[in-house]
C-alpha positions in Angstrom: 0.0 0.1 -0.1 1.1 3.5 -0.8 -0.2 6.3 1.4 2.0 9.6 1.2 2.3 13.1 1.0 5.4 14.3 -0.8 6.9 17.5 -2.5 8.1 15.5 -5.6 6.2 14.6 -9.0 3.7 11.8 -8.7 3.5 9.0 -11.1 0.1 7.2 -11.7 1.7 4.6 -13.4 3.7 3.8 -10.1 0.4 3.8 -8.1 -1.3 1.3 -10.8 2.0 -0.9 -10.4 1.6 -1.0 -6.6 -2.0 -2.2 -6.5 -1.4 -4.9 -9.1 -2.7 -8.4 -7.6 -3.3 -11.7 -9.7 -6.7 -11.8 -8.3 -7.8 -8.6 -9.4 -9.8 -8.3 -12.8 -9.6 -4.5 -12.6 -7.3 -1.6 -11.7 -8.9 1.9 -11.8 -6.6 5.1 -11.2 -7.2 8.6 -11.1 -4.9 11.6 -11.7 -5.9 15.1 -10.2 -4.3 17.5 -12.5 -3.6 21.3 -12.0 -5.9 23.2 -14.7 -5.3 26.4 -16.2 -8.6 27.9 -15.1 -11.1 28.0 -12.0 -14.1 29.8 -11.8 -13.8 31.5 -15.2 -10.2 32.9 -14.3 -7.0 31.9 -15.6 -4.5 30.3 -13.0 -0.8 30.2 -13.5 0.1 28.1 -10.4 -1.0 26.3 -7.4 0.6 25.9 -4.1 -0.5 23.0 -1.7 0.1 23.3 1.9 -0.4 20.2 4.3 -1.1 19.9 7.9 1.8 17.9 9.7 -0.8 15.1 10.4 -1.9 14.9 6.6 0.3 11.6 5.7 -0.8 10.0 8.9 -4.6 10.9 8.1 -4.0 9.7 4.3 -2.8 6.5 5.8 -5.6 6.0 7.7 -8.1 6.7 4.8 -6.0 4.2 2.7 -6.4 1.6 5.2 -10.0 2.3 5.4 -10.6 1.3 1.8 -8.2 -1.6 1.7 -10.0 -3.1 4.2 -13.3 -3.3 2.2 -13.9 -6.8 1.1 -14.3 -6.0 -2.3 -10.7 -3.9 -2.8 -7.4 -6.1 -3.3 -5.0 -3.0 -2.7 -5.0 0.9 -2.4 -2.5 3.4 -3.5 -2.9 7.1 -2.8 -0.4 10.2 -2.6 -1.0 14.0 -2.8 1.5 16.4 -3.7 2.5 19.5 -1.6 4.6 22.6 -2.6 4.3 24.7 -5.8 3.0 23.0 -8.8 2.4 24.1 -12.4 -0.1 23.7 -14.9 -0.3 19.9 -15.9 1.3 18.6 -12.4 -0.3 15.8 -10.8 -1.5 16.9 -7.6 -3.2 13.6 -6.6 -2.7 10.2 -7.8 -4.7 6.9 -6.8 -5.2 3.4 -8.0 -7.3 0.8 -6.6 -7.7 -2.9 -7.8 -10.6 -5.3 -7.0 -11.8 -8.2 -8.9 -14.5 -6.4 -10.9 -14.5 -3.0 -12.7 -17.7 -1.8 -10.9 -16.2 -2.3 -7.6 -12.9 -0.7 -8.5 -14.5 2.1 -10.3 -16.6 2.8 -7.3 -13.8 2.3 -4.7 -11.5 4.8 -6.7 -14.2 7.3 -7.0 -15.2 7.2 -3.2 -11.4 7.3 -2.2 -11.0 10.5 -4.2 -14.0 12.2 -2.4 -12.9 11.0 0.9 -9.2 12.3 0.5 -10.9 15.6 -0.9 -13.2 15.7 2.2 -11.0 14.6 5.2 -7.2 15.5 4.0 -5.8 18.8 5.9 -4.2 19.8 2.7 -5.0 23.5 1.4 -4.5 25.1 -1.8 -3.6 28.6 -2.9 -4.2 29.4 -6.5 -2.3 32.3 -8.2 -4.3 33.9 -11.1 -2.7 35.4 -14.3 -3.7 39.0 -12.8 -1.7 38.7 -10.0 -4.5 37.9 -7.3 -4.4 34.9 -5.3 -7.1 32.6 -3.2 -6.9 30.0 -0.6 -9.4 27.3 -1.6 -10.6 24.6 1.1 -8.8 26.5 3.7 -10.6 26.7 7.2 
């Protein structure tokens, strides 16, 4: 199982490889990629800042999903620091015996990470303004 918060580029392929299992008939992966716009405004870069407990909580979330009876393996990572357009901010993969189970678990995993992980995003717009997103 992979569950980490890092300040280096993420590889979705590495996450897919990590969940490979001979019993799995499906591997579903997700890449959360930095886009060049938000809310009709052009974005130049993002900065993600994580709470010191972020990696511990991410491991807990991954363990919860790995414990699901239909899931064979889970790999999930979130990047922190400055990211450019096209960089992967969230990478994850889930393996399961069947595609429906894998798709559902992967989608649920992404939603749970977005909901619970204490990582906040600062967006920088082309006009020089910035905005914090999902920051308490």
